[in-house]
C-alpha angles and dihedrals in degrees: 000000000000104000132189112207117189120193087027094159094051127097098269093030098058092049090049091047090056093048094047090048090053088055090055098246121155104243130198110194127208122190138130091235107044126353149113085255125032127207112028093209092057090045094052091049098052109023125089101172114135119227131191089232135008120199114194112205097143112119142140107240135123110178128281096315090059095043093051098031103042108038095155093049092048089045088067085082087077089067094039095054094040092054090047089057091047090048092053089060097040092050094042091231105168105201133038146166116223115193108211119171145236083247088076090071119100110271091217088072093055105065126139113289091000091135089201116149109214113243125199091244091056083090114071105191091197094055107016123186124219113299128202109291125300092312091060090043091054093049092046090051090050089054090051089057095052098081091056090053093047090050087064093053107270117125109220120190109206114207126186110198118197119210102333116197142173145156096269098047120127118265089244087086128071102240099057090041091055090049090050092050092049092050088055088045091230115195117214095037112218121225125178114237125355093316090235093100110114131219140179104234114205122181118241091238088060092048087054093043092051091047093053091046092052089053095045093048096036093234113198129216131013116321131195115230104208144102101240089235114133114216125170123216088248090055094046090051092050092048092049094047093045091056089045087056104246142087114220130180111266112231118194125211104210091180093062124090113263106172125213118349104230122029115162131145131233095225096191095115093044092051090057089073108009136027119203110246106193119072121212089248091055092046091053092048092051093048094049090049095051 
């Protein structure tokens, strides 16, 4: 296939690029940092080339500090995603992947100790509840545009990744930061917030694997990409430090942004076509060994 991949130099994008290349697809990359084509916004406004598949990974996000500290910058995703949808129709591209986010889910379902596993139908696009900050708002808005694009004949697969992680992720994110602290054997070991906030950690290889499976099997509707396993930041720190061979004091920064308190996927729909393969323990081991 002829594939357009935006955000190709980003965390998910570069892993997808490798996987698509291994399949022998002809890939056009679009990224501000390293690509055949630079700015995705400029590309969407001027280009009319049809592709067999467009995968939209381009986004402005940089972990919790960026989401909470730069709402206007993150809000630029509203324009980026809207122009992507307009480009799909203008170029007559007939198939696309739109990465939404777990941030699109209502924050009132993600309170401390809620234990609620987020289901795809927890988002009602006709009457949405408040998502997580401007990043979640942008992704929710993108999802609301998808039916209009599909009505014009373009199949759009909507994927909602949970907390993706991997060895080569930027230090703006918790997982690689924890790995770096453990390598330095920091004691005390710093954690933002109380450490009780819970996430569903899914390895980048499984994000890619689920994406390719959704394409291959023509999976309809939004799909969570997650494991369903609830792990707190305190538990993640203890797991990382245990594998690194030491037991530090955990020190919590209560002045730092920590996001919602309980964000875990119901993976039922995902498991109907793809089963995550890399456990959190395996992911930690691989990152520490890199």
